[in-house]
N, C-alpha and C positions, 0 to 999 in steps of 0.2 A: 355473685356472678349471675345476674338474670339471664335466662335463655341458654345458659352453658349446660352441657350434658354432665359435667363434673360438679355441678352446684350442690349436689346432695352428698358429695364425698367430703370427708374431713380433711383439712389443710395439713400438708406435710409438716410434721413436727420439726422444729429447729434443733440444731445440735448445740444446745446451750447447757450451762452449768447444772440445770435441774435434771435434764435428760442424762448427762454424765453421771450424776450422783445416782440416779435411779439404776443406771446400767452397773455400776460398781457395787451397789447394794442390794442388787437383786439376788437371792439365794434360791437354789432349786428346792423343789419339794423334797420332803424326806423320802428316802427310797421306798419305804413301805406304802407311800401314797402316790409314788410316781407311776404313771400308766405304763403298761408293756409297750415296747417300741412298735411292735405290730399293730397296737390298738390306736396308735396316734394317727389321726386324719391329717391330710395336707392342711397346713395353715395358710389361708390367703387373706391378704390385706389390700386395701386401695386407699390411696391418698392422692390429693391433688396439689399441684405446683401452679399457682395462678399466673405467673409470668416469669421469664427468664431474668435473673439478676445480671444485666449486661455489664455493670461495673465490676462485679465480682469476677465475671468470666474474663474481662479484660486484664484484671490483676493476675488471674491465673496464667493466662497467655504470657504475660510479660515475665512472670516468675520463672517460667520453664523454657522460654525462648521459642515459643510456637510463632510462626509467621502468618501473616495475613489475619483478617478479622473474621475467622471462623470459630465455631465452638469445638475445641480439641475434644477428640473422643474420650480421652480419660477424665475430662471435667464432668462427663455424665456419671461418673462413679460417685460423685458427691452427693446429688440427690438421691441416687440409688442407696448409698450407704445410710442416708437418714431413713429411707424406707425400710432398710434391713434392721436398723436398731429399733425402729418403732415396732417392727413385727416380733423381734426377739423380746421386747418389752411386754408383749401381749401375754397375759397369765397363762394361755395355753401352751406357750413354749416352756418346758419343764426343766431347762438347764440353766446354769449360771452363765452370764455373760462375759464377766471379768475372767480372763484366762483363755478365752477362745483365741485360737491361733488362725490367722488368715493364710490359707494354704494355696489356693488357686483362684485366678480371676479371668473372666472373659468379657470383652466389651465389643459390640458390634453396631455400626451405624446403619440405619435403614431409611431416614428420610428427614427433610428439614423440618424445623419449628420455628414459627413466628415468635418475635419476643414477646408479644401481648397475648399469645395463644395459650390457653390453659392446658397443662399436661395431665393426664392420669397415670400414676404409677402403680401398677398392679404387681405385687410380690407374692410368690408362691415359695413356701419353705417346705423343703423335702428332708426326710431323714432316712437316707440309705441304710441297709443292714449293716451291722458291725462287720469289720474286715476279720480275716481268719486269725489275726492277732488280738482281736478285741478292740481295735481302734473305732471310735465312733465319730462320724462327721454329719454335718448339715450343709445343705446347699440352699442358698437363697437365689431365686430367679426373678428379676425385676425387669418389666417392660414399660417404656415410656411411649405414651401415644398421645396424639393430638387430633380431636375430631374423628377418632376412630382409626387413624393411620399411625403405624408404628414408626417411632422416631429412633429409639435406640434399645438395645437389650444388654443386660447385665447379668452374670452369673458369678456368684462368689461361693467358695467351699472353705468352710471353717472345721477346724479339728475341735471336737468337744472333749474328747478323752483319748489319750494315747493308748496304744496297744501294749500288751505285755512284751517284755524283752524276751528274745529268743522265739517269738511267734513267727509264723510264716510270712516272709515279705516277698513282694515282687521285685525282680530286678528292675532297677530304675536309675542307671548310671547317668550322671549329668553330662550333656555333650560338652566337648571342648572344641572351640572354633580357633584355628590358627590366623595368623595375620595381624596387620596392624590395628591398632585400636580405632573405632569409629568415633568414640568420644570418651573423655575422661572428666571427672570432677571430684572434689574433696568436700566431704560434709563437715561443716564447722559445728561448734557447739550449739548455735542457735538455729540450726536447720529444721529441727523438729518443731520449735515454736513458730517458725515462719510458716511451715505447712499447716500448722494447727489454725493459724490466723486465716489462711485461705480456706481450709476445709471445715472448720469448726470441730475437728477431731483433737480433743484436748487429752487424750489418754496419757496418763502419767508415764508410761514407760517411753515416751518420745520426747520428754520435755528437759528434764534436769537429771543429774546423776542421783541426787537425793530422792527425787520422786520415782525414778526407776527403781531404786533399792527398796522403797516402800512396798513396791509391787513384786519383789522377789527377783528383780533383774539386776545383774552386776554392773551394768552400764546402760545408759539410754540408747535406743535404736531408732533408726529412721522409719517412717511409715512405709510399708510396702508400696502403696499407691503413689507416693512421691518418687520412688525409684522407678516405677513404670511410666509415669508422666515424664521423667527426665529421658528415659530411653525412647518413648513415643516422639517426643519433640526432636531429638537427635536424629531418629530415623528419618522423619519428615524432612529435616533440613537436608540431610545427606542425599535423599532420593528425590527431593522436589516434589513430593506428591503427598496428599493427605491420607489419613489412615481410615480404612474401612473396617478393619477388625484387628484387635490384638489380644492375645491371651498369654498367660504366664503361670509359672509355678514359682512360689517363693520357697526357695530350698534352704536358705540359711538367713538369719537376721544380720543386718549391716549396722554396726555401732556408729555412732557420731564420732567424727574424727577420722575415719576411714576414707581412703582414696577408692573410687569406684571406677571401672573400666567397662566400656560397652564394646562388644565385638559382634559382628554378624557373619553367619556363615557364607562363604563364597557361593554365588548362584542359588541362593536359598533364601527362605524368609525366616530362618531361625536365627535368634540371637541370644546373647548370654550377657549378664551382668556379673563382673567379677569383683570380689573385695577380699582383702587379706590372702590373695593368691587362690581363692576357691569360687566356683560358681555360687552365686547367692539368688539369682533370678534367671530362669531360662524361660523362653517363650517363642512364639511366631508372630510376625507382623505381617499384615496384608494390606497393601495400598489400595486406593480407590482406582 
């Protein structure tokens, strides 16, 4: 890319079979060799996305029912996820990738990006101190910018290690929103594979019953960002406005075959996705 300020930055790795195998087969350093948490510096990576894949974005819009020819805010998670995975594959990340649990996600729109304008994706990985119960999390913050102007920001929190049972826990009751459902859908057996074709995320826990069981799951579950995209599209259709910011907490996995219900709090930006009669995803939605 002659003349581009990102020409010296490596290209954003694809979410292909080789990357997936590297993620599944990456094992942490032995405990004796692992650096102390307090000694780990912030891990920063930069990658470039040469141009927007307009055909892929159009398929994403159609799959989730987004209206108009805009870039859905939740689509930006896909290049951010590629940057996240590449960052965790860096040898300086001392933990195993397989088994990480996506707990929270925030996406925020900041400005437009031209289809042929290269984007710089800068990711900062932070390791907050363990919780009082011993739970360990990591936070990956990715910003996408074009010619120095911020286009989007994405922050994802992953659980690395669960805390001890009986440890101190903060009260965190899931909100319940009364009223009629805003949207409902049922996940069929192929929903995970369809989303994998859109996203490149072929994690076995989302594909088939046998592949999920190989990974220690009793049944395949849908990708959390599939659920958030469905919610985002439904909220935009219901309100007639695009999304400026959406954040969520993934509270419980949703198995394939389940019916999902979206509710929104009256006179509020809060929403909840229910499955099997319980809150599975909660969050807030901010329109433009």
